[in-house]
N, C-alpha and C positions, 0 to 999 in steps of 0.2 A: 493788346500785349503790354505787360508789365513796364516794356520800354518806352512806353507813352509818356513816362512821367521827365525824360531826358529834357532837361533846358526850362523845365517848369520851376516856378518859386515855391519852395515850400511853405513860407511862411504865409503865402496868399492862401496854399491849400488848406492850411491849419484853419484859418480866418475863416473858410468856405464852410467849414462843417457846422452844421446847426441841428443838432439831436433834436428829434421830434419829442413832443411831451409825453410822459408816461405815468402810471400810477405810482403812488409812494413805494418805496422798497425798503425794507428795514435791515440794515446790516448782513448782508449776502455774503459779504466775506469776512466778517468778524470772526466766526467761529472756524473760518479754514487757517488760523495763524496767519493771518494777513495776507494771503495769497491770492494770485489769480491763476495757480498751477493747477487747481483741482476745480475745472470744469463742470457744468451740466452738461452731460452729452447730449440727453434724450433718449438714449436707449435704454438705459436700467435707472431705477428712480436712487438718488441717493439718500443714503441714512438722513433722518432729520434729528440733530441734537437738541430736542425740546425739553429733556429734563437730565440732569446729572445721572451718571450713574449710582448703583446704589450706595457703594462703599468703595474706601481704597483698597487696592490687594493686599493680603494679609503679610504678604513678603517683605512689604515695606516697613521698616520700624521708624517712628518718630523721633526716637530717641539717637539714632544713627549719624555721625558726624560725617560719614563718606558721602557726600551730596552726588557727587559725580557716578558712583556705582550706583547709586537709587535713580538716578537719571537714566543710565544706560539701562537699568532693568525695566522702568516705566516704557522707554522706547520699545525694549524688545517684546514688551508686552502688546504696545500698540500695534506692532508689525504682523502679530497674531491674532488680535483682535477679530471678533466677529462682526463688527461693525467696519463697514468696507470704509467711511469716511473717516475712521481712526486708523486703519492702516492707512490710507492716504495721507493723511496729516504725519503719521510716524516716519513716514517714507522721506516727507519734506524734513523733520526735523533731521534726520541722517545726512540729508543733502546740504541743508544751510549749515550746520555743525561741521562737515567734512570728516567726519567720524569714520576712517575707513573701516574699523573694527566692528560696525555692525553693518556694514555692506551686503555681508553673505544673506541674511535676513528680508533685505530690501532685493537681491537676484533672485530671492525664491518667488517674490512676489511678479516678476515678470510673466509668471504663468496664470495670475491670480484670475478668477471668472470675471471680475469686477472692471470694465473698462478704463474708467478713473483710476484705479489701482493701478492697474497695467502701465497706464500713461505716466503716472507717476514715478513708477519703477523705472521706467526705460526713462526719463527726464533726468531722474536721480546719477544714471550709469554715466550719463554722459556730463551731467554738471560735475562729477568726479574724475571723469576720464576712466571709470573704472573697468580696466580691461579685462580682468578675470571673468566678467558676464557676457564679454563678447559671443561667446556661443550661444547662450540665451538669448540674446538681443536680434540676433540675425533672423530665426524666425518669423520674428515681429516685423519684418520687412514685408511679409506678404499675409499680415495679419489684417482679417475681413473689414478692420474698423480702420478708416484713414487718420484718426486722430492717433491710433497706434501707430501707424505705418511712418507718420512724420516724427513721432517721438524716437522711434527706432531710427532714423535718418539721424534725429541731431546725436543721439548716442554713439552709434558708429562713426560718424563724422568727428565725432569729438576723440574718439578712441586710435583710427588711423587711416580712416577714408576722407578726407575733406572734402572731396569731390561730391558727395552727397548732401552738402551743404545747399547745392543749386535744387535740390528736390524740395526742399525747406521754401526756398525763394518763389519755386512756382505753386505752392500752396496757399498764398496769399492770394492768388487768385481764385479759388474754390468756391463754388456757388454755395457750400455749405458754411454757413456763419461761426460755427463752434470750429472747424477746421481752420477756418482764416483766424479767427481769434488765436487759436493754439499755434498757428504758423508763425504769427505775429510774435508772441511770447518768446518763441524758440530762436527767432531771430534777434530779439533783443539777448538772448542767453548767449549766442553764440560770439558776440563781442565783434563782430565783423562790420567795419564801416560801410561797405557796400550795399548791406541789408538797410540802411537809410531810404535809399531813394523807393525798395519795394513798400516799405512801411508809409511813407508820403503815399504814394500811389494808392493804397487801400484804404489809408486813412481819408481821401477824399472821394472814394467811390461813392455814388449815390445809393447804391444796393447794400453799403455796409452797414451793420445794425450797430447800436451803440455799443454792445459789450466789443466788437471789433475794434470801434473809432478810440474806446477807451484803452484797450490792451495795445494798440499800434501806438497811442500817445507814450503809454510809458516805456515800451519796447524802445521807442526812440530816445526817450530819457537813459533808459539803460545803456545807449550807444554813443552818449555825450552829446548830442547834439540840441545846441541850446535855443535853436528857434522854436523847439517845442513848449517854450517856456510859459507863451502866452495861452497855446491851449490848456495846459496844465492848471494855469492860473484860474480859468472858468470853472473848473472841477472845485477848487476850493471856495468859490463861492456859491456852489449849487447848494439849494435849500434842501437836499437829499443829503443826510449824513453820509451814506454809504459811498456816494460820489464825492465828498470830502476826504473819505477815508483812501480811495483809491487815489486821488489828488495827492495827496499827503505821502505816499507809497513812491509815487511816480517822480515826485519832487525829491525826494528822498535819493532815488537812482539816479538822478540829474547831478544832484550833489555840489550846485556851484553857489559861490556866496548869497546869490538873489534867490537862489531856491531856498536854502537855510533860512535866510530872512524870511520868506514866504511860510515856511512850517513854523518859524517863531509865532507868527500871528495868529495860528491856530491852536495855542496854547490858551486863548481866550475862549475858545468855541464853548456854546452851551451845551453841548452833548458830550460827556465825561470820555466816551470812546473815541472821540476824535482828538480830545485833548491827549489822551495816553498814546494814540497812533503817533500824533506829532512829538511825544516826548521818546518815544522809540527812535523814529527817523532822526533826529537831532542826536540821539545818543549815538546813533550808528555814523554821524558825521562828526564825532568828538566834541561834540557841545553838550551839557548836561543841564542847560536849562530847564529843561521839564521834571526836573527830579521833584520840585515842590507839588505838581500836579499827580505825579506819581505816589509821592508819600499820603497825599489826600486821601487816596484809595481806603488806606488801611487806619491812617491816624483822625480822619476828620468824619468818620461811618457815614463815607460817601454812598453806600450800598445800603443804607439803610430801609430805602423805601423803593427798592427794585425785588422784581419776582426772581424765580430762580435763575430763569434765562437771562434776564439781565443782569445778575450777578456774575454769572458764566460767562458772560462776554466781557465784562468790565476785567475780570481777575487773570481772565487770558490774556486781554491786551496789556494789563499791568506786567504781568509775567514776563512778557516779550520786551517790555518796555524796561525791566530789570535786568533783561541779558544785555542790553544795550550800554546801560548808562555805570560806569566804573565809578560806581561809591559804595560805602560799605552799609549804609543806613538803611536803602531800600533793599538791600541783599538779605537783610536779617528775615524778612518774610517769605526768603524762597524755602526753608524747610515745611511750613505750613501749606505752601500752595503744592508742593510734592506730595502732601497728604490728603488733597482736598477730593471730595467726593466724585466732582466730574473730570472725567478722563481727559476731556478738552484742555482743562485746567491744567491737570498734571503734566501733559505733552508740553506746552507753553511753557512751565516751570522748567520741565525736563531740558527744553530747548535753551532756557535762560541760563542755567548750571552749567551746562555742555560749552555756551558760548563763551562764558566767563571763565571756564577752565582753560580753551583754548587761546584766549588773551593772554593768560598767565604763562602758558606753557613756553 
């Protein structure tokens, strides 16, 4: 039972976790706009963004000065894209920018045939507490996929039935590792402190996979429990760049002075993607110390020796950082990023434009 965590010391639980060695992985989160919200479900293969799309949509004019209008059109196109990963990323842009005017497009994806897209749409409804989608979310409580069920619990608990939060707490005990990881994510999003003990419990279980441990640690950071700092630090010193990306995002969620200092050290990381992720998270915390690393992407020919996929990753993360760093010099590169051949880059740039616009409104 989950109640076993009562009376246990959370710091001891964190330090007991020792992930098993595994083969090298390459930036598994970078093309997902830096999110943990689009998991690999194992039911349907995710589209792989191995190459940029051939051209920017004709509807976008590079000379147009109305960047927010361009950004919204890119997101609308993304919500209707044939690639499910693009659709899922477009949903995340809507949720993270809290643009309710785009939510009808997200609402339509609650019936999408691809599981990660339905999951993302239901989570977005919860993130924005978007009541108009309640009737469409309701049937998902009985969806055959348990990941969709817990996303629906989250959405409806945020719309008006908070008692469904308990169903998410129960899901961290699932034997399915993806369900367990997604439940951890949603407990972090719920913002309720009582979720901390469930997260520490699943974090220390011997049968929790690495993805569960990482997601639970980030969720604990989202809930503001400073005891998780030492666990997050182990991600920052990992030899795997994608672990460092996850650790940076989690430190940003924790948001303490100590966490900000830890992120600052990552501006010296040898991997460009890691430096850009650090710049983004610092920007979210009101620290623009990563501006120089961001500008280097465009002004020091940083991508000269990268292949198309590497350039896509770097430009995606650079766009996300621009959205958080409130300075005009990096912002001048947004128009060209909105016109990039890669849909992933265009979506990241759209998110940056809408984030900046929301800060000024």
